[in-house]
C-alpha positions, 0 to 999 in steps of 0.5 A, spaced: 859 854 352 852 853 350 854 850 344 858 845 348 852 844 353 847 842 347 853 837 344 853 834 351 846 833 351 846 829 345 853 825 346 850 823 353 845 819 350 850 816 345 853 809 346 859 810 341 865 811 345 869 814 339 863 820 339 864 820 347 872 821 347 872 826 341 867 830 346 872 829 352 878 831 348 874 837 345 872 840 352 879 838 355 882 843 350 878 848 353 877 846 360 872 850 365 869 849 372 862 847 369 865 841 365 865 838 372 858 836 371 859 833 365 865 829 368 860 827 374 855 825 369 859 820 365 862 817 371 855 815 374 851 814 368 856 810 363 855 803 362 861 799 365 864 797 358 863 804 355 866 807 361 872 803 360 873 805 353 872 813 355 875 813 362 882 815 360 879 821 357 875 823 363 881 823 367 884 827 362 879 832 363 878 832 370 886 833 371 885 839 366 879 842 370 883 841 377 888 846 375 883 851 375 879 850 381 879 845 388 875 839 386 871 836 390 873 830 394 868 825 390 873 826 384 879 825 388 876 818 391 874 816 384 881 817 381 884 813 387 879 807 386 881 807 379 888 807 380 888 800 382 883 798 377 886 800 371 892 799 366 899 803 366 896 808 361 890 810 365 894 809 371 899 814 368 893 819 366 891 819 374 898 820 376 898 826 371 891 828 374 894 828 381 900 832 379 895 838 376 890 837 382 895 838 387 896 846 385 889 847 388 888 841 393 892 839 399 893 831 397 892 827 403 897 822 406 893 816 402 894 820 395 902 821 397 902 814 399 899 812 392 904 816 388 910 813 392 907 806 390 907 809 383 915 810 383 916 803 382 912 803 375 915 799 370 913 805 365 918 810 366 914 816 364 909 814 370 915 814 375 917 821 372 910 824 373 909 821 380 916 824 382 914 831 379 907 831 383 911 829 390 916 834 388 911 840 388 909 838 395 912 842 401 912 836 406 913 828 405 912 822 410 918 818 411 913 812 409 915 813 402 922 813 403 923 806 401 920 807 394 924 813 393 930 809 395 928 804 390 928 808 384 935 810 385 937 803 382 934 806 376 939 808 370 935 813 368 938 820 369 932 824 369 929 819 375 935 820 379 935 827 378 928 828 380 928 823 386 934 826 389 930 833 389 924 829 392 929 825 397 932 832 400 925 834 402 925 828 407 932 827 408 936 833 410 943 831 412 948 825 413 945 823 420 938 823 417 941 819 411 944 814 416 937 813 420 933 813 413 937 807 411 936 803 417 929 804 417 925 798 415 932 795 412 932 800 406 939 799 405 937 792 403 934 795 396 940 799 394 944 796 388 951 799 388 950 804 383 944 807 387 949 807 393 954 811 389 949 816 387 947 817 395 954 818 397 955 823 391 949 827 393 950 827 401 958 827 402 962 833 399 968 832 404 973 826 407 971 828 414 963 827 413 964 820 409 969 818 414 964 819 420 959 815 415 963 809 414 964 808 421 957 808 423 956 803 417 961 799 420 959 799 427 951 798 425 947 792 426 947 791 418 948 784 415 955 783 413 953 782 406 950 789 405 955 792 410 961 789 406 958 792 399 957 799 403 964 799 405 967 798 399 963 803 395 965 808 401 972 806 400 972 807 392 968 814 393 974 816 399 979 815 394 975 819 388 974 825 393 982 825 396 984 826 388 979 831 387 980 835 394 
């Protein structure tokens, strides 16, 4: 530790981003609680240009230390703020950091909402990291349902598997599924393949799918979307009748 403190006292005066990044990578490999003071120093004292060049590794180290202890709220606020001011690579590291930090910290609804927004990232690894972080949580707000339904439109099998696991934490049964689809017009964002996935996940018998079909038919869902749902349900019913 003493050698790292000496190295820090040298590096903190440097204006060379490569030197700072090398130091951050080194301490990230052997994280310790004491390193939070190093991170705090760089966050508070780096000039803006240098900070942007070392931010990715600062966040990496913060996540690694966050696996060891409950970090202070100021670090969580830092991550939240930087998410909206960063490129997709840094955003990915922030999502990963929240995933690690959640081991010791109860994430606020504000952070959970951010993770929900991150599900829509065009960069698949970021969506997967966000789903992994959400899956670790015991309770999830229904406000992120729209984002979860949206990722069901993905063709990526890992995303579908993870989003299914996360969805089950909020929507427990067919009745809740119907209500969740109506909530804020969530049904409008589902493509045919997403509807099929949901039917397969929630309906294992003809009787349950019949009941759901009737609810869709009698609902106030717009005719265009209702027709898509009912066609997919009929197709799934035919598949179920052959299997059962």
